[in-house]
C-alpha positions in Angstrom: 108.8 132.0 118.1 105.7 132.1 120.2 103.0 130.4 119.2 99.6 131.2 118.6 98.2 128.2 118.4 99.9 124.8 119.2 98.3 121.3 118.6 99.5 117.6 119.4 98.0 114.6 118.5 94.6 116.6 118.0 91.7 114.4 117.6 87.5 115.4 117.6 85.4 112.4 117.0 81.4 113.0 116.9 79.2 110.0 117.9 77.4 109.6 114.4 80.1 111.3 112.0 83.5 109.7 113.2 86.5 111.6 113.3 86.3 115.0 112.1 90.2 115.6 112.9 92.7 112.7 114.0 96.5 113.1 114.6 97.0 116.7 114.1 99.8 118.4 114.8 101.2 121.7 114.1 101.8 125.2 115.4 100.6 128.9 114.8 103.6 131.7 115.1 102.1 134.4 117.0 100.9 137.8 114.7 100.8 135.7 111.1 97.7 135.9 108.7 97.0 131.9 107.6 94.8 130.4 105.4 93.0 127.4 106.1 92.0 125.7 103.4 91.2 121.9 101.9 87.5 120.5 100.9 84.6 120.4 102.4 84.5 118.2 105.1 88.0 118.3 105.6 87.8 119.2 109.4 88.5 123.2 108.9 85.5 124.0 111.1 86.1 121.1 113.6 89.6 122.8 113.9 88.0 126.1 114.6 85.7 125.1 116.7 88.1 124.0 119.0 90.4 127.0 118.5 88.1 128.9 119.9 86.7 126.4 122.7 83.3 126.1 121.1 84.3 122.1 121.4 86.4 120.0 123.3 88.9 117.4 121.6 88.7 114.0 121.8 92.7 113.5 121.9 95.4 115.1 122.1 95.9 118.4 122.9 95.0 122.5 121.5 97.0 125.3 123.2 95.5 128.7 122.2 95.4 132.7 123.9 93.0 132.8 126.7 89.2 132.7 126.1 88.8 136.5 126.7 91.7 137.0 123.8 90.0 134.7 121.0 87.4 136.8 118.7 85.9 133.7 116.3 83.4 134.7 113.8 81.3 131.7 111.7 79.7 131.5 108.5 76.3 132.0 110.2 77.6 135.3 111.8 75.6 134.4 114.9 74.3 138.5 115.7 70.7 138.8 117.4 68.7 140.0 114.4 66.2 142.3 117.0 69.0 144.2 117.8 70.3 147.7 115.8 73.6 148.1 114.3 74.1 150.3 117.5 73.2 148.2 119.7 75.4 145.1 119.1 78.5 147.2 119.1 77.4 148.4 123.1 77.1 144.6 123.6 80.2 144.4 122.2 81.6 146.9 124.8 80.0 145.5 127.5 81.0 141.6 127.1 84.6 143.0 126.4 85.8 145.7 129.1 88.8 146.7 129.0 89.8 145.7 125.8 87.1 147.5 123.6 88.3 149.5 120.6 85.4 151.1 119.5 87.4 153.4 117.2 88.6 150.0 115.4 84.9 149.0 115.5 83.1 151.9 114.0 85.9 152.3 111.3 85.1 149.0 110.0 81.1 149.9 109.9 81.5 153.7 108.1 83.2 151.9 105.6 80.7 150.1 104.6 78.1 153.1 105.4 76.0 151.0 107.9 73.3 152.6 109.7 73.4 152.3 113.0 69.6 152.3 113.9 69.0 149.5 111.1 68.4 146.1 112.8 70.9 142.9 111.8 67.6 141.6 110.5 67.2 144.2 107.8 70.9 144.0 106.7 72.0 141.7 103.5 74.5 138.9 104.2 77.5 141.0 103.6 76.7 143.6 105.8 75.7 141.1 108.5 79.4 140.1 107.8 80.9 143.6 108.3 79.0 144.0 111.7 80.3 140.5 112.9 83.9 141.4 111.8 83.4 145.3 113.6 82.7 143.7 117.0 85.4 140.4 116.2 87.8 143.8 115.8 87.1 145.9 118.2 87.6 143.1 120.5 91.0 143.8 120.0 91.8 140.1 119.8 95.1 138.0 120.4 93.9 135.6 118.2 91.1 136.3 115.1 89.2 132.9 113.8 87.1 133.0 111.0 85.2 130.4 109.6 84.4 131.1 105.7 83.4 134.9 107.5 83.2 136.4 104.1 82.4 134.2 101.6 78.8 136.1 101.2 80.5 139.8 100.4 81.2 140.8 97.1 84.8 140.5 95.7 85.6 144.4 96.4 84.4 144.5 99.7 85.8 141.3 100.6 89.1 142.6 99.4 88.5 145.8 101.3 88.2 143.5 104.2 91.1 141.5 103.8 93.5 144.8 103.5 91.4 145.8 106.9 92.5 142.2 108.0 96.1 143.0 106.8 96.9 146.2 108.6 95.3 144.9 111.9 98.1 142.0 112.4 100.6 144.1 111.2 99.7 147.0 114.2 98.6 145.1 116.8 100.1 141.6 116.2 97.3 140.3 115.7 97.3 136.5 114.7 94.4 135.0 112.0 93.2 132.3 111.1 90.6 132.2 108.5 89.1 129.1 106.3 88.4 130.3 102.6 88.0 128.6 98.9 89.1 131.8 97.4 92.7 131.2 97.0 93.7 133.5 94.9 93.0 136.6 97.7 94.4 134.5 100.3 97.7 134.7 98.4 97.9 138.1 98.6 96.4 138.6 102.4 98.4 135.6 104.1 101.6 134.5 104.8 100.8 130.8 106.3 98.6 128.1 104.9 97.4 125.1 106.4 95.9 121.7 104.2 93.7 119.3 106.0 92.0 116.4 104.5 90.3 113.7 105.6 91.2 115.0 109.4 94.5 115.6 108.8 97.4 118.5 108.2 98.4 117.6 104.5 100.7 120.7 103.8 101.5 123.2 106.6 104.3 126.4 106.7 104.8 130.0 105.5 103.6 130.2 102.1 106.8 131.4 100.7 108.7 128.3 101.9 105.9 126.0 100.8 106.2 127.2 97.2 110.0 127.0 97.2 109.8 123.3 98.1 108.0 122.6 95.1 108.6 123.3 91.1 106.0 123.3 88.6 108.1 121.8 85.4 107.1 121.0 82.0 108.5 119.8 79.0 108.7 116.4 77.0 108.2 113.3 79.0 110.8 111.9 81.3 111.3 109.9 84.3 111.0 112.2 87.3 112.4 109.6 89.8 114.0 110.4 92.4 111.7 113.3 92.9 108.2 113.3 95.2 105.8 113.7 92.5 103.1 115.5 93.7 100.8 115.5 90.6 101.6 115.3 86.8 100.1 115.3 83.7 100.8 114.4 80.0 99.3 116.3 76.6 100.5 114.3 73.5 104.8 113.8 74.1 104.5 117.3 76.7 103.9 116.4 80.5 103.5 119.1 83.4 104.3 118.5 86.9 104.4 119.6 90.5 107.3 118.0 92.0 109.4 118.2 95.4 113.1 118.2 94.1 115.1 115.7 96.1 117.9 116.5 94.6 119.4 118.8 91.5 116.9 119.4 88.7 118.1 119.9 85.5 115.9 121.6 83.1 117.7 124.2 80.4 119.9 121.4 78.7 116.0 119.3 77.3 113.6 121.7 76.5 112.4 121.7 80.4 111.1 124.6 82.0 110.8 124.8 85.8 108.8 127.7 87.6 107.8 128.7 91.4 104.0 127.2 91.6 101.1 129.8 93.4 99.7 129.2 96.0 96.6 128.3 94.2 98.5 126.0 91.8 100.1 124.1 94.8 97.0 123.5 97.1 94.9 122.3 93.9 97.8 119.5 93.0 97.8 118.5 96.8 93.9 118.1 96.8 93.6 116.4 93.7 95.9 113.3 95.1 95.7 111.4 98.7 99.0 109.4 98.5 102.1 112.0 98.9 103.6 112.3 102.2 102.7 115.4 104.4 104.7 118.2 104.3 105.4 120.9 107.1 107.8 123.3 107.1 109.6 124.1 110.1 107.7 126.9 111.3 104.5 125.2 111.8 106.2 121.5 112.9 105.6 121.0 116.5 108.8 119.7 118.2 109.3 116.3 119.5 
């Protein structure tokens, strides 16, 4: 399977801040939409900047498509405030000769009713997000990197733009790696997940594979060994836990229930603990 991104022992150190990433190894198959999540300061923005070529690794290696085939949208959007919407698109076309897709860029803007003659500095945060995404998609990238790029967009518009990303990935085979804290919306659009915490990948793989590797159990308090317990909480005589089953799990005979967790339940459970071994499923694990 072709990889859009492959990292081997990737690390990035800053002079004053120490290591932002350390010993990260993973691969992201081409044509996937991957959620990049984790707490603030975990290293998400550093990873995206490395993938975009804005930063260079301190150690290890990172393989991505050629620079001209990568589009990168940050939270501050990096647009020229004195340009109009139309001038911004013309600039995008001139900077990407041979790749520019005016039709796609125009459709993104028209869906939001943006006035081509309006200057960027007069746009709302959500409108600037739509314009930045229009330029990124107009580039027809092989790899699209989004660093909290939709954080200032209202929920309805964000859902529309997420649907557009899904359609673009399906139609053109674009790989999308996007950081976001809106886990409930990511579950509907993303088929892969990378969870970073403490500068390392704690959880990675196809969302369906990661969910199947975990079980949310609840019932009377009992010993959960030999299973790997990610998190557990008790209320009176009842216990609720997210586990990685290590062998058969019997539940029906003693009042226990077992469910497959949602993506949000999975991520929140792993963010609440630091001593559970990392898990990378075969789709993202780098071969030795």
